[in-house]
N, C-alpha and C positions, 0 to 999 in steps of 0.2 A: 816352868812346868811342875807340878806336884804332881807325885804316884798314888796322893789318897783318891779312893774312888768310893764314890756312892751310886748304884744300881737302881733306878727307878722303876716302876712300872712303866711300860711302854704305854701310850694311848693311842697310837697310829690307826686312824681310822681307813687308811687306803696303805695296805701293807704290799709293799713291790712298787709302789709310786712313790717318787721323789715328789712332794708337795714344794713348791716356790714359795720363799719369803725375800722378801725386797730383791728380786732377780737373781737368789743364789737358789740351788737346789739341795733339799733338807733331806739326811738321812733320820730317822725317827725311830727304826726298828732293824733287829737282824734280818729280817725279811726283806727291808729296803738295801741293807748293804750286800746283801747275796743277789737279789736283780741288779742292783749297781755295778757290780764285781763281773756278772754274766754280759751285760750290754757293754762294757769295755772291752771282754773278750771275743764279742760277735762285731766291733768294729765303731762303736760309740765312743771317741778319744774324751768327749767333753773340752775340745779345744775354746779356749777363750772363755767357759763358764767356771763360774766356783760350784763345787758341792762342799757342803758343810755337815759335818756332825751335831746332832741336834740334841745327843744325849750321848752318857756314858754306855756301854754296851758290852754285856756278858754273854757270852756264848754257852756258859752251864749255870746260867738263871733263867728260870721261867719267865721272870718278869721282862726280859729283853727281847722276847718273842710277843708277837698278838697269838699264833698259835704254834708253841714247841712242837705238838704232834702233828702238824697237817703233810698231807703226802702227795699234794698236788703242784710241788715245784720239780717233776720232773724235766721242764723244759730247761730250767737253769742246771743239769745236771746231779738232782739230787733225787733219786727216784728210791723213795722210802719216806721216814720217820725224819722231818727236817733236822732236829735236833741231836738226834741220834747219831744221823750223818754227818752233823759237823762236829761231833765231838769224840769219834771214834772211825776207823777205817785210814782214807784218804784224808779226810778234815774238809776244812773250807778250800775251796777253790780259789786263788789268787785273784787279784784284782787285774785282767789283761792278760798278754800270753804269757807262758812259761817256757817256751820253746824259742831256738833260734832259728827258727824256718823264715821262710822269707813273707814279708809282709807285717813282720810284728809290731813295726813300728806304727804300723795303722789299726793295729788294736792293744792297743796300749793307751795310757791316761798321760794327756796332753794339757789337763787343765790346772785347777787349784782345788784341790783338798785340804779345808780348814777341819783340824780336828775340832776347834771353837773351845780348846783347853780340855775336853774332855777325853775319855779313854776307853778301848777294846780291850776287853779282858780275856784271857783263855782262849786265846785263841791257837787252833790246833791246824798244823799242814803236817801232812805225811808222808810225801811221795818219795816210791822206788821206781825207777826206770830203766829199762833196758835200752838202749840207742845209740848206734855207731855213726849216727847224723848229726842229731842236734843236742845242744846245750840245754839242761835244765835249770832254770832262772826262777826262785823262791823268795816269798816274802809275802806280807800282806798283799801289796802290789809286787807284778813279774816282774816287769820293766817300768820306769818312770819316767816321762818323758815333759813331766810337769813339776808343780810346785806341792811339797807337802809341808804344813806347820802346823803346828801347836795340839799336836796329837800324840798322846803314850798309847805303845802295847804293852801290855801287864800281863806278866804269867804266862807269857805264849810258849808255844812249844812246834818250834817250826823245824821241819827235818828232811833234808832231801838226800836221796840216794841213788845215783847214777853209776849202772855198770855199762862198759862203752869197753871194745877194742881200739875204738880209735881215738882223736886227740880231744877230744870232746871235754867240756867243763862242765860240774854242777856248782851253781851261785845259790848261795842263801844269806839272807839277812834279815833281820827284825823287822823292818818297813819296808824295803824291794830289796831285790835280788841286784839290780843294778841301774844306777842314780845319773841320767843323763841331765837332770839340771839342777834341782834345789830340794834341799831338805831345811828344816828351821825349826828348833824350839819344839823337837821330838825326844820320847825317851822310849827304851826297850827293858823290859825285865824277863826272865824266865829263862829260858835253853833256846839255842839256835846251834843247827848241827849238820854240817855238810861232809858227804861222803862220797870220793870220785876215785875211780880205778886207774886214771888219766890227770885230770884237773881238777884241782880243788879249793875254793875261795870262800869264806864265810866272813860275816860281820855283826856285831851288835845291830847296827843302822842298816848295814847295806854289805853286802858282798863287794862290790864294784862300784867306785865312783866315776866315773869319766873324764876327761879332758874338759876344761871349762863349767864344771860344776861348784859346786856348794855346798857342806854342810856346816851348818853354824847352828850353835846356843844348843847343842842335844846332848846327852849321855846315855850309857848304857850299864844297865845293871845285868843282865844274861849272862849266864856262862856259856862259853863259844867253844863247843869242842869241833876242828877240823880235821879231818881224816885223809890226807894225801895221797895222791894216785903217783904212777912213775914220769910223772912233769912238772911242772912249775904249779905251785900250791902256796898260796897266802892267807892269813887271818891277822884281825885286826879287833881290838875291843871297838871302835866304831866304823871301820870300813877294812876290807882286806886289801886292797888296794885304791889308791888315791890317785888321781890324774889333775886336781882341781882346788879348790878355795875350803882347808877344813879348819876353822876357829873356834874357839871359846867351847870346847866338847871336853867330857870326862869319860873315863869308862872305871867301873866296878866291878867288875864281871872277869871271871877265873877265865883265863884263854888255854886251853890244850891244844897242841899240835902234835897228831900223831902219824907217821908216816914209814911203813916197813918195807919201803919198796927202793929196791936197788937206783933207780935212777932219780928217782925223787927230788927236787929241789925246793928248798920250803924257807919261807920267808913270814917272821913273824910279830907282831907289836903290839904295845898297849892300847897304840891307839891306831896305826897300818900297820899291815903289812909289809909293802911296799910301796915308794911314793915313786909315781914315773917320769915320764921322759921330759914333761912339758917345762919349760925355764921360769915358766910363772905359778909353779906348785905351791902350795901355800901349806904347811902346820904350824899355827900358831896360838898359842894360850890355850894349853891342851896338858892334862896331866892322867897319870896312870894309879891308880891304889891299888890294882890287884896284882897275883901273882900270874906271870907268863912261865907256861909249863911245856918243855919238851921232851916228847917222846919218840924218839929219831932212829932207822937203823937204814941209812940208807949210804952209798957211796959216792954222794955228793954232797954240795955245802949246805950248812943251814945259817941263815941271816936272822938274828933275833935281838931286839932292842924294847927297854923298858918303854919307850914313846913309836918308832917307828924299826922296823927291822932291818929295811936296806933303802937308801933313798938314791935315784937316780940325779934331779935336777931339781933345783929348786929353793925352799927357804922354811927352815927350822927355828921358829923364835919362842922364846918366852913360854918353856914348857917344862915340867918337872914329872920326875917318876917315884914314887913311894912303895910300888912291887917289887916281891921277887921275882928272879930269873931262877927255873928250876931243873935242871937237865937231868933226867932221870937214865937215859940211856947212852952209853959210852962208846957206840961202835959208829957211829956216823964218820966219814973220812975228817971232815974240818966243822967247826963252829965259829962262826963272828958273831961274839956275844957283848951286847953296849950297855951299859944301865940306861943311855937314853937314846944312842944308833947305834945297830949294828953293825953296820957296813954301807960303804959309799959303793954303789954297785957298781958293775964291771964299764957297762958300757957308759958311765957317769966318771967326774974326774973331781979332786979337791975343789978345782976352781970354779964348779956348777953347784956347789950346794954351799949354801948360807946357815950358820948354825949359830945363834946368838944367842944369851940370858937363858941356860936351859940346867938344869941343876938335878942331880937323884940325891934322896932321902935316904936312900940306901947304899953302903960300900960295902965291896969284897961279899955281897950277899948270894952269890951263887951256889947250889947247892949239888951236889953231883951223887949221882947214884945211881951204880950198876947192876 
C-alpha cells in the first residue's frame, strides 16, 4: 500500500449517509466518517457488513468536507464548526468505544473496513482523561472486533494521557487501540503517543493485538512515544503487545520508551514490545529499520530488542534488525538488551520459544549516555 496521497474534492450528495454500492456501504466525505464513527459508538456494529472508503480524505483540507464550516453535528459530539473541532482540542472521536466499561464489545466495530487502497490524512486525536476505573483505548478505531484492510493513516497525531490512581491502562495505536481480529495491508505515519501513571501501551498499528489475532503486511513510519507508569508498560513499532500472528511487517519509526516511575516494568521492541503466552503466537518475516531509545529510571527491569523486547511463548522467525538500541539513562536496576530479542520472559522457558533465521545488521551498537 503506497503512502502517496491525492486528495480530491468530495462530491457527496448526502453527507452523513453512507451510500450503498454493490452491497457495500461507502464513506465519501469527512461527514460520512464522523457519522459512521458515531453510529458504531452508539451500538451499530456493522457485523457481517463491509464499509469501504470511497476516496482519500484529509482532515486539514476543505476538499474532504461537503461543508467544513457546518455547525449542525452536535448529535455526533461536535458542538461548533466541524473542521475546527476535528483538527484541534480533542479532535476526532474514534470509531467505537474508547473506554473499557461494560458493553464495549456491543459498541465497537465488527464488520470489514475496506480502506480500498485509500488514505486518511492528518487524523488528530488528543484525549487527556482522569479515571480510576476504565482503560483509555485510542486509535482511528477504539476496539476492533472486525477486519481492517488496505488502509493508510498518514501524518496522524494520536495522543492519549490517562491519569489514574488505580491500575488501569492507556492504549494508543495508529489504526486501533486494541485488535481482537484482523488488520491487513495497512500503514501509519506521523506521531503516536501514550502516557499513563499506571500502565501504558503503544504501537504504530495498535497498542495491543490479542490472542488469536493477526496483523499481516503492515508497516509503520510514525514516531512512537510511550511514557510508562508504575506498572507494566509496552511499546513496539507495530504493536505494544501481541498474542496472535504478526507477519510480513516492518517498522521505520523511531521508538522512545520513557519511564521515571520506581516500579515501572518496561518492554520495548522494534516490532513488538512483548509477545504473550499463547503457544501459537508468531512473529515472522518482519524487520526494523529505526532506533529504539530507552530513557528509564526504574528499580525494575527493562527488556528491549531490535525485533521483540520480551518473548513468553511462540515462534520468532525470519526477522532482521537494522536499528540502533540507545539507552540514555543508566539508573534502572537491570536491562536485558538484544539486537533481536531482549529476554525470554519469566513465565516462559527456552523450550517454549522457537527462534530461527534471524539476524542483525548492527553489531556492538549500543549507545550509552548518563
